[in-house]
C-alpha positions as CSV (number, residue, x, y, z in Angstrom):
1,M,33.6,-14.2,-24.9
2,P,32.4,-12.7,-21.5
3,T,31.4,-15.1,-18.8
4,P,27.6,-15.2,-18.2
5,E,26.3,-13.5,-15.0
6,K,25.7,-16.0,-12.2
7,T,22.8,-14.0,-10.9
8,T,20.5,-11.2,-11.9
9,L,18.9,-8.3,-10.1
10,S,15.5,-10.0,-10.3
11,K,16.9,-13.1,-8.5
12,I,18.6,-10.9,-5.9
13,V,15.4,-9.1,-5.2
14,T,13.4,-12.3,-5.0
15,A,15.9,-13.8,-2.6
16,G,15.8,-10.5,-0.6
17,R,12.0,-10.6,-0.3
18,E,12.2,-14.3,0.9
19,L,14.8,-13.5,3.4
20,L,13.0,-10.4,4.6
21,E,9.9,-12.6,5.4
22,A,12.0,-15.3,7.0
23,G,14.1,-13.0,9.3
24,G,12.8,-9.5,9.2
25,E,14.9,-6.5,8.1
26,R,17.8,-7.6,10.3
27,G,18.0,-10.9,8.4
28,L,18.3,-9.2,5.1
29,T,22.0,-8.8,4.5
30,M,24.2,-8.8,1.5
31,Q,25.8,-12.1,2.7
32,S,22.5,-13.9,3.2
33,V,21.3,-12.8,-0.2
34,A,24.6,-13.9,-1.8
35,E,24.3,-17.3,-0.2
36,R,20.6,-17.6,-1.3
37,V,21.4,-16.9,-5.0
38,G,24.6,-19.0,-4.9
39,V,27.3,-16.3,-5.4
40,R,29.9,-14.6,-3.3
41,A,28.8,-11.3,-1.6
42,P,31.1,-9.1,-3.7
43,S,29.3,-10.3,-6.9
44,L,26.1,-8.6,-5.6
45,Y,27.7,-5.2,-5.9
46,K,27.5,-5.5,-9.7
47,H,23.7,-5.3,-9.2
48,V,23.1,-3.4,-6.0
49,S,25.6,-0.9,-4.6
50,N,25.0,-1.6,-0.9
51,R,22.5,-2.9,1.6
52,A,20.5,0.3,1.5
53,A,20.1,-0.1,-2.2
54,L,19.1,-3.7,-1.7
55,L,16.4,-2.7,0.8
56,T,15.1,-0.1,-1.6
57,A,14.9,-2.6,-4.4
58,V,13.1,-5.1,-2.2
59,A,10.7,-2.3,-1.0
60,E,10.0,-1.2,-4.6
61,A,9.3,-4.8,-5.7
62,T,6.9,-5.2,-2.8
63,V,5.0,-2.0,-3.6
64,D,4.9,-3.1,-7.3
65,D,3.4,-6.4,-6.2
66,L,0.8,-4.7,-4.0
67,T,-0.1,-2.3,-6.9
68,L,-0.7,-5.2,-9.3
69,Q,-2.9,-6.9,-6.7
70,L,-4.9,-3.7,-6.0
71,E,-5.3,-3.2,-9.7
72,S,-6.7,-6.7,-10.1
73,T,-9.7,-6.0,-7.7
74,D,-13.0,-4.6,-8.9
75,G,-11.7,-1.1,-8.1
76,S,-13.9,-0.5,-5.0
77,L,-12.5,0.7,-1.7
78,G,-14.0,-2.4,0.0
79,A,-12.3,-4.8,-2.3
80,M,-9.0,-3.0,-2.1
81,A,-9.1,-2.9,1.7
82,H,-9.5,-6.7,1.8
83,C,-6.8,-7.1,-0.8
84,Y,-4.5,-4.8,1.2
85,R,-5.1,-6.8,4.4
86,R,-4.6,-10.2,2.7
87,F,-1.3,-8.8,1.2
88,A,-0.1,-7.7,4.7
89,R,-1.0,-11.0,6.3
90,T,0.8,-12.9,3.5
91,L,3.9,-10.6,3.5
92,P,4.0,-8.9,6.9
93,E,7.7,-7.9,6.7
94,G,7.2,-6.6,3.2
95,F,4.2,-4.7,4.4
96,R,6.4,-3.1,7.0
97,V,9.3,-2.3,4.8
98,M,7.2,-0.6,2.2
99,H,6.0,1.8,4.8
100,S,9.6,2.6,5.8
101,T,12.0,5.1,4.4
102,H,13.3,2.4,2.0
103,A,10.3,2.8,-0.3
104,P,10.8,5.7,-2.7
105,P,7.8,8.2,-2.9
106,H,7.4,7.6,-6.7
107,T,6.9,3.9,-6.0
108,L,4.3,4.5,-3.3
109,A,2.6,7.0,-5.6
110,R,2.0,4.1,-8.1
111,A,0.3,2.1,-5.4
112,A,-1.8,5.0,-4.4
113,E,-3.3,5.4,-7.9
114,P,-6.1,2.8,-7.6
115,V,-7.1,4.2,-4.2
116,L,-7.1,7.7,-5.5
117,R,-9.3,6.6,-8.5
118,A,-11.8,4.9,-6.2
119,C,-11.9,7.9,-3.8
120,G,-12.4,10.2,-6.8
121,R,-15.4,8.3,-7.9
122,L,-16.9,8.6,-4.3
123,V,-16.1,12.1,-3.3
124,G,-15.0,13.9,-6.5
125,E,-11.5,14.8,-7.7
126,D,-11.1,17.8,-5.4
127,E,-11.3,15.6,-2.3
128,A,-9.8,12.4,-3.7
129,L,-6.4,12.9,-2.0
130,D,-7.9,13.7,1.4
131,A,-10.2,10.7,1.2
132,A,-7.4,8.4,0.0
133,R,-5.2,9.5,3.0
134,L,-8.1,8.9,5.4
135,W,-8.7,5.4,4.0
136,T,-5.0,4.5,3.8
137,A,-4.3,5.8,7.4
138,W,-7.2,3.8,8.8
139,A,-6.4,0.6,6.9
140,T,-2.7,0.7,7.5
141,G,-3.1,1.5,11.2
142,F,-5.7,-1.3,11.7
143,I,-3.5,-3.8,9.8
144,E,-0.3,-2.8,11.7
145,M,-2.1,-3.2,15.0
146,E,-3.4,-6.6,13.9
147,L,0.0,-7.8,12.7
148,N,1.6,-6.6,16.0
149,G,-1.0,-8.5,18.1
150,A,-2.3,-5.2,19.6
151,F,-6.0,-6.2,19.6
152,R,-6.1,-7.9,23.0
153,L,-9.6,-7.2,24.3
154,G,-11.2,-10.2,22.6
155,G,-14.0,-9.9,20.1
156,D,-13.9,-10.7,16.4
157,V,-11.2,-8.7,14.6
158,D,-12.6,-9.6,11.2
159,R,-15.9,-8.1,12.3
160,A,-14.1,-5.0,13.6
161,F,-12.3,-4.6,10.2
162,A,-15.6,-4.8,8.4
163,Y,-17.2,-2.3,10.9
164,G,-14.3,0.2,10.4
165,L,-14.4,-0.2,6.6
166,D,-18.1,0.4,6.6
167,G,-17.7,3.5,8.8
168,I,-15.0,4.9,6.5
169,Q,-17.1,4.4,3.4
170,R,-20.2,5.9,5.0
171,A,-18.1,8.9,6.1
172,L,-16.9,9.4,2.6
173,T,-20.2,9.0,0.9
174,G,-22.7,10.3,3.4
175,G,-20.9,12.7,5.7
176,R,-20.7,16.4,5.6
177,P,-20.8,17.8,2.1
178,S,-17.6,19.2,0.7
179,A,-17.3,23.0,0.3
180,K,-17.8,22.6,-3.5
181,R,-21.0,20.4,-3.0
182,A,-22.2,22.7,-0.2
183,G,-21.7,25.7,-2.5
184,R,-23.7,24.1,-5.2
185,R,-26.5,23.2,-2.8
186,D,-26.6,26.7,-1.4
187,A,-26.7,28.2,-4.9
188,E,-29.6,25.8,-5.7
189,A,-31.5,26.9,-2.5
190,A,-31.0,30.6,-3.4
191,R,-32.3,30.1,-7.0
192,P,-35.8,31.5,-7.4
193,A,-38.4,28.8,-7.7
194,G,-39.5,27.9,-11.2
195,T,-36.3,29.1,-12.9
196,G,-34.2,26.7,-14.9
197,A,-31.0,28.6,-14.5
């Protein structure tokens, strides 16, 4: 009868996420994870081939966690922005690692889905990706600066976040019309008065 496994990939990833938050990426080693789950380091290699694979597994689990949290909001960009910020404040090292090369593109694509849907509702499917990139770049940049203590001029950072979010949403909903919408508007303006076609 084979001996039961002393650990699992799920336990390894959980330990890795905890160690990442406690000591940053440098503190996440095969040895530290092995100690956390109560096995010798060579036993980890049955589940993860090396430290890079461990970092990828941790990044994937972090992105999956974020995706679930984004999906649990009301689906609006505002609610997702606040969710994204709370997530980063709770798991700052996880937030950083999921924006590193350790997170595979297919995993990040899953996290982008709720944002793409919300942007599609606001600006239409043709511009959803551009809008999602704008929103994500602003939110990620703001949050990274906040986590790094880069806002040093005083003032209320929560108010600044709300101001930026409002500006992004106004830009997406009330800014210059897209080429498609502009084309429709121009066609309507050129239509002879009193025609229904």
